[in-house]
C-alpha positions in Angstrom: -11.1 4.2 -1.8 -11.0 0.6 -0.8 -8.0 -1.1 0.8 -7.2 -4.4 2.4 -6.6 -3.5 6.0 -5.9 -5.3 9.3 -7.4 -4.1 12.6 -5.5 -6.6 14.7 -2.7 -9.1 14.2 -3.5 -12.7 13.4 -4.3 -15.0 10.6 -5.4 -14.3 7.0 -9.0 -13.6 8.0 -7.8 -10.4 9.6 -7.4 -8.9 6.1 -10.6 -7.0 5.6 -11.7 -4.9 2.6 -12.4 -1.5 4.0 -13.4 2.0 2.7 -10.6 4.4 3.5 -9.8 8.0 2.9 -7.9 8.8 -0.3 -4.3 9.6 0.7 -3.2 13.2 0.2 -0.4 13.4 -2.4 2.7 15.1 -1.1 5.8 16.2 -3.0 7.9 13.3 -4.3 5.0 10.8 -4.0 2.5 9.3 -6.4 -0.9 7.7 -6.2 -1.1 4.4 -8.1 -4.3 2.7 -9.2 -3.4 -0.8 -8.3 -3.8 -3.5 -11.0 -1.9 -6.3 -9.2 -0.3 -6.9 -5.8 1.1 -9.7 -3.8 1.3 -11.0 -0.2 4.9 -12.0 0.3 6.5 -13.8 3.3 7.3 -10.6 5.2 3.7 -9.4 4.9 2.5 -12.7 6.5 4.9 -12.2 9.4 3.9 -8.6 10.0 0.2 -9.5 9.8 0.7 -12.3 12.3 2.5 -10.0 14.7 5.7 -12.1 14.5 7.9 -9.1 13.7 7.3 -6.5 16.5 10.1 -4.2 15.1 8.1 -3.9 11.8 4.7 -3.8 13.4 2.6 -0.9 12.1 0.1 1.1 14.1 -3.4 -0.4 13.8 -5.6 -0.3 11.8 -3.0 -0.8 9.1 -2.7 -1.2 5.3 0.2 -3.5 4.9 2.9 -2.6 2.4 3.9 -4.9 -0.4 4.8 -5.1 -4.0 2.3 -3.5 -6.4 1.9 -2.8 -10.1 -0.5 -0.3 -11.5 -1.0 3.1 -13.2 0.0 6.4 -11.8 -3.1 8.6 -11.3 -1.6 11.5 -9.4 1.9 12.9 -9.2 3.4 15.0 -6.4 4.6 18.5 -7.4 8.3 17.8 -7.1 8.3 14.7 -9.4 9.3 15.7 -12.9 10.3 12.2 -14.3 7.0 10.5 -13.7 3.7 11.3 -15.4 0.0 10.4 -15.3 -1.0 7.1 -16.9 2.6 5.7 -16.7 2.6 2.0 -15.9 4.6 1.3 -12.8 5.9 -1.4 -10.5 6.8 -0.5 -6.9 8.9 -2.6 -4.5 7.9 -2.9 -0.9 10.4 -0.4 0.5 8.8 2.5 -1.5 5.2 2.1 -0.6 3.3 3.7 2.3 -0.1 2.3 1.6 -1.8 0.0 -0.8 -5.2 1.3 -1.9 -7.7 0.7 -4.7 -10.2 3.2 -6.1 
């Protein structure tokens, strides 16, 4: 899978398109094929290193808002299904990845 990742804090050129391992789907989680995403103000602050309390371990795939199609569903999710179109707010995401 490909993902926009940072390896150090800094300016926008720190976002690099990288090949990453596909995340393992765990109960109560889904894998979403990303169709659209955004970089919002908190993403900019985290990327720059201006918010130490929210700083992820590096290298990091920053979280954000995303819309896409569910491609895998964790075993404990009964309400969601494959091919369902979805929008996820920042607080729900663990990683943004693209196949």
